[in-house]
C-alpha atoms as a printed R data frame, in Angstrom:
    type eleno elety resid chain resno       x       y       z
1   ATOM     1    CA   MET     A     1 193.141 146.915 192.995
2   ATOM     2    CA   PRO     A     2 194.641 144.256 190.694
3   ATOM     3    CA   VAL     A     3 193.435 141.563 193.119
4   ATOM     4    CA   ILE     A     4 189.856 142.794 192.962
5   ATOM     5    CA   LEU     A     5 189.993 142.707 189.164
6   ATOM     6    CA   HIS     A     6 191.339 139.192 189.269
7   ATOM     7    CA   VAL     A     7 188.556 138.113 191.612
8   ATOM     8    CA   GLU     A     8 185.856 139.731 189.479
9   ATOM     9    CA   VAL     A     9 187.105 137.979 186.372
10  ATOM    10    CA   MET     A    10 187.508 134.699 188.065
11  ATOM    11    CA   GLY     A    11 184.076 135.126 189.630
12  ATOM    12    CA   ASN     A    12 182.464 135.262 186.144
13  ATOM    13    CA   PRO     A    13 184.440 132.952 183.869
14  ATOM    14    CA   GLY     A    14 181.564 132.799 181.279
15  ATOM    15    CA   ALA     A    15 181.657 136.541 180.785
16  ATOM    16    CA   PHE     A    16 185.406 136.432 180.384
17  ATOM    17    CA   LYS     A    17 185.193 133.721 177.707
18  ATOM    18    CA   ARG     A    18 182.437 135.635 175.908
19  ATOM    19    CA   SER     A    19 184.638 138.742 176.037
20  ATOM    20    CA   LEU     A    20 187.588 136.876 174.528
21  ATOM    21    CA   LEU     A    21 185.333 135.320 171.890
22  ATOM    22    CA   PHE     A    22 183.837 138.719 171.003
23  ATOM    23    CA   SER     A    23 187.314 140.244 170.731
24  ATOM    24    CA   ALA     A    24 188.496 137.412 168.516
25  ATOM    25    CA   LEU     A    25 185.432 137.700 166.286
26  ATOM    26    CA   SER     A    26 185.832 141.455 166.093
27  ATOM    27    CA   TYR     A    27 189.429 141.067 165.047
28  ATOM    28    CA   LEU     A    28 188.560 138.401 162.477
29  ATOM    29    CA   GLY     A    29 185.702 140.569 161.212
30  ATOM    30    CA   PHE     A    30 188.007 143.529 160.773
31  ATOM    31    CA   GLU     A    31 190.586 141.386 158.973
32  ATOM    32    CA   THR     A    32 187.861 139.946 156.721
33  ATOM    33    CA   TYR     A    33 186.572 143.440 155.994
34  ATOM    34    CA   GLN     A    34 190.075 144.550 155.034
35  ATOM    35    CA   VAL     A    35 190.546 141.550 152.748
36  ATOM    36    CA   ILE     A    36 187.140 142.102 151.082
37  ATOM    37    CA   SER     A    37 187.758 145.837 150.727
38  ATOM    38    CA   GLN     A    38 191.178 145.257 149.194
39  ATOM    39    CA   ALA     A    39 189.702 142.651 146.845
40  ATOM    40    CA   ALA     A    40 186.961 145.090 145.810
41  ATOM    41    CA   VAL     A    41 189.540 147.784 145.067
42  ATOM    42    CA   VAL     A    42 191.645 145.327 143.048
43  ATOM    43    CA   HIS     A    43 188.524 144.141 141.182
44  ATOM    44    CA   ALA     A    44 187.460 147.712 140.433
45  ATOM    45    CA   ALA     A    45 190.956 148.602 139.223
46  ATOM    46    CA   ALA     A    46 191.032 145.478 137.050
47  ATOM    47    CA   LYS     A    47 187.634 146.379 135.635
48  ATOM    48    CA   VAL     A    48 188.785 149.912 134.761
49  ATOM    49    CA   PHE     A    49 191.944 148.513 133.173
50  ATOM    50    CA   ARG     A    50 189.839 146.001 131.237
51  ATOM    51    CA   VAL     A    51 187.534 148.742 129.900
52  ATOM    52    CA   GLU     A    52 190.513 150.877 128.887
53  ATOM    53    CA   GLU     A    53 192.043 147.880 127.116
54  ATOM    54    CA   ILE     A    54 188.798 147.258 125.199
55  ATOM    55    CA   LEU     A    55 188.558 150.946 124.246
56  ATOM    56    CA   GLU     A    56 192.139 150.866 122.942
57  ATOM    57    CA   GLN     A    57 191.345 147.820 120.802
58  ATOM    58    CA   ALA     A    58 188.117 149.424 119.589
59  ATOM    59    CA   ASP     A    59 189.815 152.676 118.604
60  ATOM    60    CA   TYR     A    60 192.561 150.786 116.773
61  ATOM    61    CA   LEU     A    61 189.983 148.785 114.788
62  ATOM    62    CA   TYR     A    62 188.010 151.946 114.014
63  ATOM    63    CA   GLU     A    63 191.087 153.792 112.737
64  ATOM    64    CA   SER     A    64 191.996 150.704 110.683
65  ATOM    65    CA   GLY     A    65 188.561 150.627 109.046
66  ATOM    66    CA   GLU     A    66 187.819 147.160 110.465
67  ATOM    67    CA   THR     A    67 184.075 147.816 110.758
68  ATOM    68    CA   GLU     A    68 182.869 144.238 111.201
69  ATOM    69    CA   LYS     A    69 185.619 143.234 113.648
70  ATOM    70    CA   LEU     A    70 184.911 146.355 115.686
71  ATOM    71    CA   TYR     A    71 181.209 145.541 115.885
72  ATOM    72    CA   GLN     A    72 181.968 141.936 116.897
73  ATOM    73    CA   LEU     A    73 184.302 143.149 119.648
74  ATOM    74    CA   LEU     A    74 181.934 145.724 121.127
75  ATOM    75    CA   SER     A    75 178.807 143.558 120.802
76  ATOM    76    CA   GLN     A    76 180.221 141.368 123.559
77  ATOM    77    CA   TYR     A    77 179.750 144.314 125.947
78  ATOM    78    CA   LYS     A    78 176.271 145.508 124.965
79  ATOM    79    CA   GLU     A    79 175.106 145.094 128.577
80  ATOM    80    CA   SER     A    80 177.899 147.384 129.775
81  ATOM    81    CA   GLU     A    81 177.186 150.407 131.957
82  ATOM    82    CA   ASP     A    82 180.178 152.294 130.562
83  ATOM    83    CA   ALA     A    83 179.240 155.324 128.434
84  ATOM    84    CA   GLU     A    84 182.510 155.192 126.461
85  ATOM    85    CA   LEU     A    85 181.830 151.617 125.393
86  ATOM    86    CA   LEU     A    86 178.172 152.311 124.640
87  ATOM    87    CA   TRP     A    87 178.610 155.283 122.317
88  ATOM    88    CA   ARG     A    88 181.303 153.395 120.430
89  ATOM    89    CA   LEU     A    89 178.894 150.489 120.071
90  ATOM    90    CA   ALA     A    90 176.235 152.909 118.758
91  ATOM    91    CA   ARG     A    91 178.737 154.152 116.166
92  ATOM    92    CA   ALA     A    92 179.790 150.613 115.225
93  ATOM    93    CA   SER     A    93 176.153 149.505 114.812
94  ATOM    94    CA   ARG     A    94 175.492 152.462 112.535
95  ATOM    95    CA   ASP     A    95 178.646 151.769 110.499
96  ATOM    96    CA   ILE     A    96 177.574 148.157 109.939
97  ATOM    97    CA   ALA     A    97 174.122 149.404 108.879
98  ATOM    98    CA   GLN     A    98 175.753 151.565 106.197
99  ATOM    99    CA   LEU     A    99 177.783 148.764 104.608
100 ATOM   100    CA   SER     A   100 176.631 147.938 101.078
101 ATOM   101    CA   GLY     A   101 176.261 144.251 101.959
102 ATOM   102    CA   THR     A   102 173.792 144.902 104.802
103 ATOM   103    CA   SER     A   103 170.186 144.029 103.900
104 ATOM   104    CA   GLU     A   104 167.455 146.649 104.332
105 ATOM   105    CA   GLU     A   105 165.807 144.635 107.104
106 ATOM   106    CA   GLU     A   106 169.071 144.227 109.012
107 ATOM   107    CA   LYS     A   107 169.938 147.882 108.443
108 ATOM   108    CA   LYS     A   108 166.717 149.010 110.101
109 ATOM   109    CA   LEU     A   109 167.367 146.778 113.130
110 ATOM   110    CA   LEU     A   110 170.906 148.127 113.460
111 ATOM   111    CA   VAL     A   111 169.754 151.753 113.230
112 ATOM   112    CA   TYR     A   112 167.298 151.288 116.102
113 ATOM   113    CA   GLU     A   113 169.889 149.272 118.025
114 ATOM   114    CA   ALA     A   114 172.378 152.123 117.616
115 ATOM   115    CA   LEU     A   115 169.854 154.620 118.988
116 ATOM   116    CA   GLU     A   116 169.315 152.483 122.077
117 ATOM   117    CA   TYR     A   117 173.059 152.250 122.777
118 ATOM   118    CA   ALA     A   118 173.518 156.005 122.277
119 ATOM   119    CA   LYS     A   119 170.587 156.749 124.581
120 ATOM   120    CA   ARG     A   120 172.046 154.528 127.305
121 ATOM   121    CA   ALA     A   121 175.464 156.151 126.888
122 ATOM   122    CA   LEU     A   122 173.903 159.568 127.435
123 ATOM   123    CA   GLU     A   123 171.974 158.337 130.484
124 ATOM   124    CA   LYS     A   124 175.233 157.049 131.980
125 ATOM   125    CA   ASP     A   125 177.237 160.207 131.293
126 ATOM   126    CA   GLU     A   126 175.592 163.486 130.265
127 ATOM   127    CA   SER     A   127 179.009 165.171 130.212
128 ATOM   128    CA   SER     A   128 180.182 162.991 127.303
129 ATOM   129    CA   PHE     A   129 180.325 165.077 124.134
130 ATOM   130    CA   ALA     A   130 180.495 161.896 122.030
131 ATOM   131    CA   ALA     A   131 177.326 160.506 123.643
132 ATOM   132    CA   HIS     A   132 175.454 163.723 122.751
133 ATOM   133    CA   LYS     A   133 176.820 163.637 119.205
134 ATOM   134    CA   TRP     A   134 175.942 160.020 118.507
135 ATOM   135    CA   TYR     A   135 172.544 160.297 120.143
136 ATOM   136    CA   ALA     A   136 171.718 163.166 117.750
137 ATOM   137    CA   ILE     A   137 173.037 161.207 114.752
138 ATOM   138    CA   CYS     A   138 171.006 158.136 115.692
139 ATOM   139    CA   ILE     A   139 167.797 160.126 116.226
140 ATOM   140    CA   SER     A   140 168.251 161.526 112.732
141 ATOM   141    CA   ASP     A   141 168.825 158.031 111.274
142 ATOM   142    CA   VAL     A   142 165.672 156.650 112.890
143 ATOM   143    CA   GLY     A   143 163.728 159.520 111.321
144 ATOM   144    CA   ASP     A   144 164.387 157.936 107.920
145 ATOM   145    CA   TYR     A   145 162.101 155.077 108.974
146 ATOM   146    CA   GLU     A   146 159.471 157.108 110.789
147 ATOM   147    CA   GLY     A   147 158.615 159.623 108.088
148 ATOM   148    CA   ILE     A   148 159.170 163.283 107.408
149 ATOM   149    CA   ARG     A   149 156.893 164.450 110.234
150 ATOM   150    CA   ALA     A   150 158.947 162.566 112.836
151 ATOM   151    CA   LYS     A   151 162.201 163.777 111.277
152 ATOM   152    CA   ILE     A   152 161.116 167.407 111.419
153 ATOM   153    CA   ALA     A   153 159.625 166.956 114.904
154 ATOM   154    CA   ASN     A   154 163.013 165.772 116.158
155 ATOM   155    CA   ALA     A   155 164.893 168.645 114.491
156 ATOM   156    CA   TYR     A   156 165.261 170.816 117.568
157 ATOM   157    CA   LYS     A   157 166.290 167.848 119.714
158 ATOM   158    CA   ILE     A   158 168.981 166.918 117.194
159 ATOM   159    CA   LYS     A   159 170.250 170.487 117.064
160 ATOM   160    CA   GLU     A   160 170.274 170.729 120.866
161 ATOM   161    CA   HIS     A   161 172.503 167.657 121.215
162 ATOM   162    CA   PHE     A   162 174.899 168.743 118.453
163 ATOM   163    CA   GLU     A   163 175.239 172.142 120.107
164 ATOM   164    CA   LYS     A   164 175.847 170.472 123.486
165 ATOM   165    CA   ALA     A   165 178.522 168.245 121.946
166 ATOM   166    CA   ILE     A   166 180.272 171.320 120.504
167 ATOM   167    CA   GLU     A   167 179.990 173.131 123.843
168 ATOM   168    CA   LEU     A   168 181.575 170.175 125.663
169 ATOM   169    CA   ASN     A   169 184.311 169.779 123.052
170 ATOM   170    CA   PRO     A   170 184.842 172.779 120.729
171 ATOM   171    CA   LYS     A   171 187.682 170.903 119.043
172 ATOM   172    CA   ASP     A   172 185.510 168.071 117.724
173 ATOM   173    CA   ALA     A   173 185.365 168.776 113.997
174 ATOM   174    CA   THR     A   174 182.760 166.080 113.371
175 ATOM   175    CA   ALA     A   175 180.150 167.651 115.671
176 ATOM   176    CA   ILE     A   176 180.752 171.055 114.056
177 ATOM   177    CA   HIS     A   177 180.415 169.475 110.594
178 ATOM   178    CA   LEU     A   178 177.142 167.812 111.613
179 ATOM   179    CA   MET     A   179 175.779 171.138 112.831
180 ATOM   180    CA   GLY     A   180 176.632 172.426 109.355
181 ATOM   181    CA   ILE     A   181 174.647 169.582 107.791
182 ATOM   182    CA   TRP     A   182 171.685 170.482 110.031
183 ATOM   183    CA   CYS     A   183 171.821 174.071 108.730
184 ATOM   184    CA   TYR     A   184 172.296 172.957 105.090
185 ATOM   185    CA   THR     A   185 169.334 170.565 105.337
186 ATOM   186    CA   PHE     A   186 166.961 173.250 106.584
187 ATOM   187    CA   ALA     A   187 168.334 175.841 104.164
188 ATOM   188    CA   GLU     A   188 167.401 173.630 101.194
189 ATOM   189    CA   MET     A   189 164.176 172.229 102.674
190 ATOM   190    CA   PRO     A   190 161.468 172.022  99.962
191 ATOM   191    CA   TRP     A   191 158.233 174.005 100.361
192 ATOM   192    CA   TYR     A   192 156.033 170.998 101.260
193 ATOM   193    CA   GLN     A   193 158.334 170.068 104.141
194 ATOM   194    CA   ARG     A   194 158.276 173.678 105.329
195 ATOM   195    CA   ARG     A   195 154.496 173.452 105.483
196 ATOM   196    CA   ILE     A   196 154.767 170.366 107.705
197 ATOM   197    CA   ALA     A   197 157.286 172.181 109.916
198 ATOM   198    CA   GLU     A   198 154.903 175.136 110.248
199 ATOM   199    CA   MET     A   199 152.168 172.750 111.398
200 ATOM   200    CA   LEU     A   200 154.437 171.177 114.034
201 ATOM   201    CA   PHE     A   201 156.103 174.271 115.467
202 ATOM   202    CA   ALA     A   202 155.057 177.814 116.240
203 ATOM   203    CA   THR     A   203 158.578 178.730 115.129
204 ATOM   204    CA   PRO     A   204 159.671 176.016 112.678
205 ATOM   205    CA   PRO     A   205 163.382 175.162 112.369
206 ATOM   206    CA   SER     A   206 165.169 177.109 109.664
207 ATOM   207    CA   SER     A   207 168.663 178.082 108.569
208 ATOM   208    CA   THR     A   208 170.694 179.537 105.681
209 ATOM   209    CA   TYR     A   209 173.486 178.384 103.390
210 ATOM   210    CA   GLU     A   210 175.690 181.093 104.898
211 ATOM   211    CA   GLU     A   211 175.195 179.601 108.353
212 ATOM   212    CA   ALA     A   212 175.978 176.104 107.051
213 ATOM   213    CA   LEU     A   213 179.102 177.415 105.329
214 ATOM   214    CA   GLY     A   214 180.294 178.945 108.603
215 ATOM   215    CA   TYR     A   215 180.121 175.559 110.355
216 ATOM   216    CA   PHE     A   216 181.850 173.695 107.485
217 ATOM   217    CA   HIS     A   217 184.704 176.214 107.475
218 ATOM   218    CA   ARG     A   218 184.938 176.100 111.263
219 ATOM   219    CA   ALA     A   219 185.224 172.289 111.146
220 ATOM   220    CA   GLU     A   220 187.981 172.590 108.544
221 ATOM   221    CA   GLN     A   221 189.859 175.096 110.703
222 ATOM   222    CA   VAL     A   222 189.684 172.776 113.715
223 ATOM   223    CA   ASP     A   223 190.914 169.732 111.763
224 ATOM   224    CA   PRO     A   224 191.930 170.340 108.118
225 ATOM   225    CA   ASN     A   225 190.983 167.565 105.636
226 ATOM   226    CA   PHE     A   226 189.475 165.458 108.421
227 ATOM   227    CA   TYR     A   227 186.511 164.263 106.339
228 ATOM   228    CA   SER     A   228 185.866 164.060 102.618
229 ATOM   229    CA   LYS     A   229 182.189 164.945 103.050
230 ATOM   230    CA   ASN     A   230 183.060 168.270 104.686
231 ATOM   231    CA   LEU     A   231 185.095 169.155 101.583
232 ATOM   232    CA   LEU     A   232 182.222 168.092  99.330
233 ATOM   233    CA   LEU     A   233 179.671 170.130 101.280
234 ATOM   234    CA   LEU     A   234 181.886 173.211 101.213
235 ATOM   235    CA   GLY     A   235 181.855 172.873  97.431
236 ATOM   236    CA   LYS     A   236 178.105 172.252  97.250
237 ATOM   237    CA   THR     A   237 177.328 175.149  99.595
238 ATOM   238    CA   TYR     A   238 179.409 177.523  97.480
239 ATOM   239    CA   LEU     A   239 177.456 176.263  94.463
240 ATOM   240    CA   LYS     A   240 174.206 177.171  96.241
241 ATOM   241    CA   LEU     A   241 175.680 180.631  96.864
242 ATOM   242    CA   HIS     A   242 176.648 180.912  93.146
243 ATOM   243    CA   ASN     A   243 180.383 181.098  93.841
244 ATOM   244    CA   LYS     A   244 181.705 178.682  91.211
245 ATOM   245    CA   LYS     A   245 185.365 179.488  91.757
246 ATOM   246    CA   LEU     A   246 185.358 178.474  95.426
247 ATOM   247    CA   ALA     A   247 182.956 175.609  94.676
248 ATOM   248    CA   ALA     A   248 185.469 174.189  92.181
249 ATOM   249    CA   PHE     A   249 188.310 174.591  94.695
250 ATOM   250    CA   TRP     A   250 186.585 172.527  97.399
251 ATOM   251    CA   LEU     A   251 185.082 169.965  95.015
252 ATOM   252    CA   THR     A   252 188.552 169.317  93.574
253 ATOM   253    CA   LYS     A   253 189.864 168.717  97.110
254 ATOM   254    CA   ALA     A   254 186.974 166.264  97.703
255 ATOM   255    CA   LYS     A   255 187.684 164.462  94.413
256 ATOM   256    CA   ASP     A   256 191.396 164.141  95.215
257 ATOM   257    CA   TYR     A   257 190.849 163.040  98.824
258 ATOM   258    CA   ALA     A   258 192.523 159.675  99.568
259 ATOM   259    CA   ALA     A   259 189.648 157.191  99.877
260 ATOM   260    CA   HIS     A   260 189.664 154.978 102.986
261 ATOM   261    CA   THR     A   261 185.969 154.015 103.126
262 ATOM   262    CA   GLU     A   262 183.075 153.281 100.794
263 ATOM   263    CA   GLU     A   263 181.682 156.710 101.622
264 ATOM   264    CA   ASP     A   264 184.946 158.379 100.552
265 ATOM   265    CA   LYS     A   265 184.686 156.639  97.160
266 ATOM   266    CA   GLN     A   266 181.061 157.755  96.744
267 ATOM   267    CA   ILE     A   267 182.062 161.331  97.595
268 ATOM   268    CA   GLN     A   268 184.921 161.230  95.073
269 ATOM   269    CA   THR     A   269 182.433 160.169  92.392
270 ATOM   270    CA   GLU     A   270 179.897 162.866  93.306
271 ATOM   271    CA   ALA     A   271 182.576 165.578  93.384
272 ATOM   272    CA   ALA     A   272 183.895 164.475  89.973
273 ATOM   273    CA   GLN     A   273 180.380 164.558  88.510
274 ATOM   274    CA   LEU     A   274 179.753 168.052  89.831
275 ATOM   275    CA   LEU     A   275 183.086 169.257  88.412
276 ATOM   276    CA   THR     A   276 182.248 167.671  85.052
277 ATOM   277    CA   GLY     A   277 178.979 169.597  85.149
278 ATOM   278    CA   PHE     A   278 181.061 172.771  85.477
279 ATOM   279    CA   SER     A   279 183.097 171.890  82.388
280 ATOM   280    CA   ASP     A   280 179.990 171.077  80.336
281 ATOM   281    CA   LYS     A   281 178.371 174.416  81.178
282 ATOM   282    CA   ASN     A   282 181.561 176.372  80.568
């Protein structure tokens, strides 16, 4: 039997060479595949590590109040496909827009830019509570440039995304606070805006100060003293409900809040003015 095999091979030396060549190529192909696969895994791991490193830097700058540096850092990755980078870039764009030194023209560009980043973040990851939250915030901001009809027309969409953010992360005090602002806004909506809402919706958006108060308190329970504006709005909501004692309590907390941002300083001033109004009337 071995002799016959030897004869058959020797009788077709071309086939034997082709067989050896094929085997060699197959082996080389497999080795190449392994090398490429391993390189792809290493590249992917490096990419993930790189994104995590950028997010760490971004969060540090945000907590430090370095608004401009944060925007400069994240702007380098505006073509990213990563939802975590994109919603942070939306937030950074909006924060730059709110700086006192930003011109009105630049502010408008940044607001629309922020909306685009938030939208892309949501497209990349619908399970991201932060993407839902910042998309809702940015839709609301854009409404300031598109008129009251557009702002009211987007009301249900904004509410839907805030509610989704809270559902995905019930411990996010900011989303709960923003839902409170939504309720407060519609509770104090003037009559002419209500008429517009009635024209746009069979059931126009509406709310009450009691509902707003519930969200502001819930946000405070989740994360006490997390935001000066939540303290201010607790005070203002109690004023709307004619409870001056509790209004004074929360406005005093807002006035005494340690200011870290321009907004904090503005809130301190507003709270102090409202408290002075109390003293004048009493």
